[in-house]
C-alpha positions in Angstrom: -21.6 -62.1 -74.0 -18.2 -61.9 -72.3 -19.2 -63.3 -69.0 -15.6 -64.2 -68.1 -14.7 -60.6 -68.2 -17.7 -59.7 -66.1 -16.7 -62.3 -63.6 -13.3 -60.7 -63.2 -14.6 -57.1 -63.1 -18.0 -56.7 -61.4 -18.6 -53.0 -62.2 -17.7 -52.0 -65.8 -19.0 -49.4 -68.2 -22.3 -49.7 -70.0 -22.4 -49.7 -73.8 -23.3 -46.3 -75.0 -24.8 -47.8 -78.2 -28.1 -48.4 -76.3 -28.8 -44.7 -76.9 -29.9 -45.5 -80.5 -32.2 -48.5 -79.5 -35.9 -48.7 -79.0 -37.1 -46.5 -76.2 -40.4 -47.9 -75.2 -40.6 -49.9 -72.0 -42.3 -53.1 -72.9 -45.4 -54.2 -71.0 -45.2 -56.8 -68.2 -45.0 -60.4 -69.2 -48.5 -62.0 -69.6 -49.5 -65.0 -67.5 -47.1 -67.3 -69.4 -43.6 -67.0 -67.9 -41.0 -66.1 -70.4 -37.3 -65.3 -70.2 -36.1 -61.7 -70.0 -35.3 -60.1 -73.4 -31.7 -59.7 -72.4 -29.4 -59.9 -69.4 -26.8 -57.3 -68.8 -23.2 -58.4 -68.7 -22.3 -55.3 -66.7 -22.2 -56.3 -63.0 -22.2 -54.4 -59.8 -20.6 -56.1 -56.8 -23.1 -56.7 -54.1 -20.8 -58.8 -51.9 -17.4 -60.3 -52.4 -17.6 -62.3 -55.7 -21.3 -61.7 -56.1 -22.7 -59.5 -58.8 -26.0 -57.9 -59.8 -26.6 -57.2 -63.5 -27.1 -53.5 -64.2 -27.5 -51.2 -67.2 -25.7 -47.9 -66.6 -25.1 -44.8 -68.7 -21.7 -44.2 -67.1 -19.0 -46.4 -65.6 -19.8 -46.6 -61.9 -16.4 -48.0 -60.9 -14.5 -44.8 -61.8 -14.8 -41.2 -60.6 -17.7 -39.2 -62.3 -17.2 -35.7 -60.9 -19.8 -34.1 -63.2 -22.7 -36.3 -62.1 -25.2 -34.4 -60.0 -28.3 -36.6 -60.2 -28.8 -40.4 -60.4 -32.1 -42.0 -61.5 -32.4 -45.7 -60.7 -35.2 -47.3 -62.8 -36.6 -50.7 -61.8 -38.2 -53.2 -64.2 -41.3 -55.2 -63.5 -42.0 -59.0 -63.6 -40.8 -59.2 -67.2 -37.3 -58.4 -65.9 -36.8 -56.2 -69.0 -34.2 -53.9 -67.5 -32.9 -53.1 -70.9 -36.2 -51.6 -71.9 -36.5 -49.5 -68.7 -33.0 -48.3 -69.1 -33.9 -47.0 -72.5 -37.0 -45.3 -71.0 -34.8 -43.7 -68.4 -32.6 -42.3 -71.2 -35.6 -41.1 -73.1 -36.9 -39.3 -70.0 -33.5 -37.8 -69.4 -33.5 -36.4 -72.9 -37.0 -35.1 -72.6 -36.0 -33.4 -69.3 -33.3 -31.5 -71.2 -30.9 -32.0 -68.2 -31.7 -28.5 -66.9 -28.0 -27.8 -66.6 -27.3 -31.1 -64.8 -25.6 -34.3 -65.8 -27.6 -37.4 -64.8 -26.6 -41.0 -64.4 -29.2 -43.6 -65.4 -29.0 -47.0 -63.7 -31.3 -50.0 -64.3 -30.7 -53.0 -62.0 -31.8 -56.4 -63.1 -33.2 -59.2 -60.9 -33.0 -62.3 -63.0 -34.4 -65.8 -62.3 -33.4 -69.4 -63.2 -35.1 -69.3 -66.6 -32.9 -66.3 -67.5 -29.8 -68.1 -66.2 -30.5 -71.1 -68.4 -31.4 -69.0 -71.5 -28.4 -66.7 -71.4 -25.9 -69.1 -69.7 -25.4 -66.7 -66.8 -22.4 -67.7 -64.6 -22.5 -68.7 -61.0 -21.5 -65.4 -59.4 -24.6 -63.6 -60.6 -27.6 -63.2 -58.2 -30.7 -65.0 -59.3 -34.2 -65.0 -57.6 -37.5 -66.7 -57.7 -39.8 -65.1 -60.4 -41.7 -63.1 -57.8 -39.7 -63.2 -54.6 -37.4 -60.3 -55.5 -40.4 -58.0 -55.6 -40.8 -58.2 -51.8 -37.2 -58.3 -50.8 -36.8 -62.1 -50.4 -33.4 -63.7 -50.5 -31.7 -64.8 -53.7 -31.6 -68.5 -54.6 -27.9 -68.3 -55.4 -25.0 -67.7 -55.2 -25.7 -66.2 -51.7 -28.9 -65.7 -49.8 -28.8 -61.9 -50.3 -32.1 -60.0 -50.3 -33.0 -58.1 -53.5 -33.2 -55.1 -51.1 -29.6 -55.7 -50.1 -28.8 -55.5 -53.8 -30.5 -52.1 -54.0 -28.6 -51.1 -50.9 -25.4 -51.9 -52.8 -26.5 -49.8 -55.8 -27.3 -46.8 -53.6 -24.1 -47.4 -51.6 -22.0 -47.1 -54.7 -23.7 -43.8 -55.6 -23.0 -42.6 -52.0 -19.3 -43.1 -52.6 -17.9 -39.6 -52.6 -14.6 -40.7 -54.3 -16.6 -41.8 -57.3 -19.5 -39.3 -57.2 -18.1 -36.2 -55.3 -20.8 -33.8 -56.6 -23.9 -36.1 -56.5 -26.8 -34.2 -55.0 -29.9 -36.3 -55.6 -30.9 -40.0 -56.1 -34.3 -41.0 -57.4 -35.5 -44.6 -57.3 -38.4 -45.2 -59.7 -40.4 -48.2 -60.9 -43.4 -49.0 -62.9 -45.9 -51.9 -62.4 -43.9 -54.7 -60.7 -41.0 -52.2 -60.3 -43.4 -49.8 -58.6 -44.2 -52.5 -56.1 -40.5 -52.9 -55.4 -40.0 -49.2 -54.9 -42.9 -48.9 -52.6 -41.7 -51.8 -50.4 -38.1 -50.7 -50.5 -39.1 -47.2 -49.4 -40.6 -48.9 -46.3 -37.7 -51.3 -45.5 -34.6 -49.9 -47.3 -31.5 -49.1 -45.3 -29.5 -46.9 -47.7 -31.4 -43.7 -47.0 -29.4 -43.1 -43.9 -26.1 -43.4 -45.7 -27.2 -41.0 -48.5 -28.4 -38.5 -45.9 -25.0 -38.7 -44.1 -23.3 -37.8 -47.4 -25.7 -34.9 -48.0 -27.5 -36.7 -50.9 -31.3 -36.3 -51.2 -33.3 -39.4 -51.9 -36.8 -39.7 -53.4 -39.0 -42.5 -54.7 -41.3 -42.7 -57.7 -44.0 -45.4 -57.5 -45.9 -45.8 -60.8 -49.0 -48.0 -61.4 -48.2 -50.9 -59.0 -50.7 -53.7 -58.6 -50.6 -53.5 -54.8 -49.2 -51.7 -51.8 -48.0 -52.7 -48.3 -50.5 -51.5 -45.7 -49.6 -50.6 -42.1 -52.9 -51.8 -40.6 -55.5 -54.5 -41.3 -58.0 -52.0 -42.7 -58.7 -52.5 -46.5 -60.9 -50.8 -49.1 -62.8 -54.1 -49.5 -63.1 -55.6 -46.0 -65.4 -58.4 -47.3 -62.7 -59.8 -49.5 -60.1 -59.4 -46.8 -62.3 -61.3 -44.3 -62.1 -64.4 -46.5 -58.4 -64.0 -47.5 -56.1 -65.5 -44.8 -52.9 -63.8 -46.2 -54.3 -60.4 -46.9 -52.2 -58.7 -44.2 -49.0 -60.7 -44.8 -46.0 -59.1 -46.4 -45.9 -57.9 -49.2 -49.4 -56.7 -48.7 -49.2 -56.0 -44.9 -46.9 -56.0 -42.0 -47.1 -59.7 -40.9 -44.3 -62.2 -41.7 -41.8 -59.6 -42.9 -38.7 -60.8 -44.8 -35.5 -61.4 -42.9 -34.1 -58.1 -44.4 -36.5 -56.2 -42.1 -34.8 -57.5 -39.0 -36.7 -56.8 -35.7 -38.3 -53.5 -36.8 -41.9 -53.0 -35.8 -44.8 -52.0 -38.0 -45.0 -48.7 -36.1 -41.3 -48.0 -36.8 -41.6 -48.9 -40.4 -44.6 -46.6 -41.0 -42.7 -43.8 -39.4 -39.8 -44.5 -41.7 -42.0 -44.7 -44.7 -43.9 -41.4 -44.1 -40.6 -39.6 -43.6 -39.5 -40.5 -47.2 -40.1 -38.3 -50.2 -42.5 -40.3 -52.3 -44.4 -39.5 -55.6 -47.1 -42.0 -56.7 -48.0 -41.8 -60.4 -51.3 -43.3 -61.5 -52.4 -43.7 -65.1 -55.9 -42.3 -65.4 -56.7 -45.1 -67.9 -55.2 -48.0 -65.8 -58.7 -49.1 -64.9 -59.1 -52.6 -66.3 -59.9 -55.1 -63.6 -59.1 -57.9 -66.1 -55.7 -56.6 -67.2 -53.5 -59.6 -68.0 -50.8 -58.7 -65.5 -52.9 -57.2 -62.8 -52.4 -59.0 -59.4 -55.8 -60.8 -59.0 -55.0 -62.6 -55.8 -57.4 -62.0 -52.9 -54.7 -60.1 -51.1 -54.6 -57.5 -53.9 -58.3 -57.6 -54.7 -58.9 -56.5 -51.1 -57.1 -53.3 -52.0 -59.5 -52.5 -54.8 -60.5 -53.7 -58.3 -57.9 -51.8 -60.5 -54.5 -50.2 -60.1 -56.0 -46.8 -60.3 -58.5 -47.6 -57.6 -55.9 -49.3 -55.4 -53.6 -46.3 -55.6 -56.2 -43.8 -54.7 -57.5 -45.9 -51.8 -54.0 -46.5 -50.4 -53.1 -42.8 -50.5 -56.4 -41.8 -48.9 -55.9 -44.4 -46.2 -52.3 -43.2 -45.6 -53.4 -39.6 -45.3 -55.9 -40.5 -42.5 -53.3 -42.3 -40.4 -52.0 -40.6 -37.3 -48.9 -39.4 -38.9 -50.4 -38.5 -42.3 -47.9 -38.5 -45.2 -46.8 -34.8 -45.6 -43.9 -35.7 -48.0 -46.0 -37.9 -50.2 -47.7 -36.7 -53.4 -50.2 -38.3 -55.8 -50.2 -37.4 -59.5 -52.8 -38.7 -62.0 -51.5 -39.0 -65.5 -54.3 -38.2 -68.0 -54.8 -40.3 -71.1 -52.3 -43.0 -70.0 -53.0 -46.6 -69.0 -50.5 -49.3 -68.0 -47.6 -48.0 -70.0 -44.3 -47.4 -68.2 -42.7 -45.4 -71.0 -45.7 -43.0 -71.2 -45.9 -42.7 -67.4 -42.2 -41.9 -66.7 -41.9 -39.5 -69.7 -45.1 -37.6 -68.9 -45.0 -34.1 -67.5 -45.5 -35.3 -64.0 -43.1 -38.2 -64.5 -40.4 -35.8 -65.6 -41.2 -33.6 -62.6 -40.8 -36.5 -60.2 -37.7 -37.8 -61.8 -35.9 -34.6 -62.7 -37.7 -31.7 -61.0 -38.8 -30.4 -64.4 -41.6 -27.8 -64.2 -44.9 -28.2 -66.2 -46.6 -30.9 -64.1 -50.2 -29.7 -63.7 -51.4 -30.8 -60.3 -55.0 -31.9 -59.8 -56.9 -31.8 -56.6 -55.6 -35.3 -55.8 -51.9 -34.2 -56.3 -51.5 -32.3 -53.1 -49.2 -33.1 -50.2 -50.9 -35.8 -48.2 -50.7 -34.4 -44.7 -53.6 -35.0 -42.4 -56.8 -33.1 -43.3 
């Protein structure tokens, strides 16, 4: 890998040869921690001299006047951004573009094991194996939050000199990536910048292990009662990361429910013993499986004072914990690209108050 070139130029073109590679997003890493399958040498500048690895289908450093939509796809704990990038490309092809040209971006949040395995140079952000999921600060080279890195990605897309005709940005994630997307939709700052530039922003949350609640109520209060950290971030609103600043839980909830959010749940993601399901008491208080936790969270949100009129829930029949199948399903393509053909069940309505 030509890291020296990447050190000098922190936003270069992705290699188009990935189009011919395997297209299935690999499952999350089992309990044994392993290095990422690859680390991108394409870097996006987050701060002066600090880069974030990204897989991109177009060069984000030069003007791309034909791009109208950008889909940002987030990996899970396996940090396999290369696989999710391929899934994004597969979904783009399945969507048929519908007359639009779409940019696919897959950021990568690496850890120290990846740094050692791939000899990653000092200017590249690296995080703890789980801290990046909740917006914690990087270990090096600067204490920048993973959410600040996402702000930088969306800030680049908001640059009208580079993307003069961009109309929509979708931030999507499956499993651990779905956890990141749900928390970033609560805390993220870049939505205001995109709105100022006339760019619509939406979020797609697929099969996460847990959600951030806005109150202490939980589907299983007995577990919560014996779990001291059940309402701490990233499961609740206590002990928020520094990135959140001084915002209150009330303000954060108002911000979240104002966002355009689609939650995708695999109808077969119902294994309480799944090897990469979060089995901490904080997560177990939210329900026994990803499917149950997703339904319970959306039901609870709907009953809150503000409801969630811009949030939708889609159940994907015949699919378990499979990022590729989720994001390329009819409802996945609808959420990512606005493609018609997503058959809504009774649970897939807008979640305004009853």
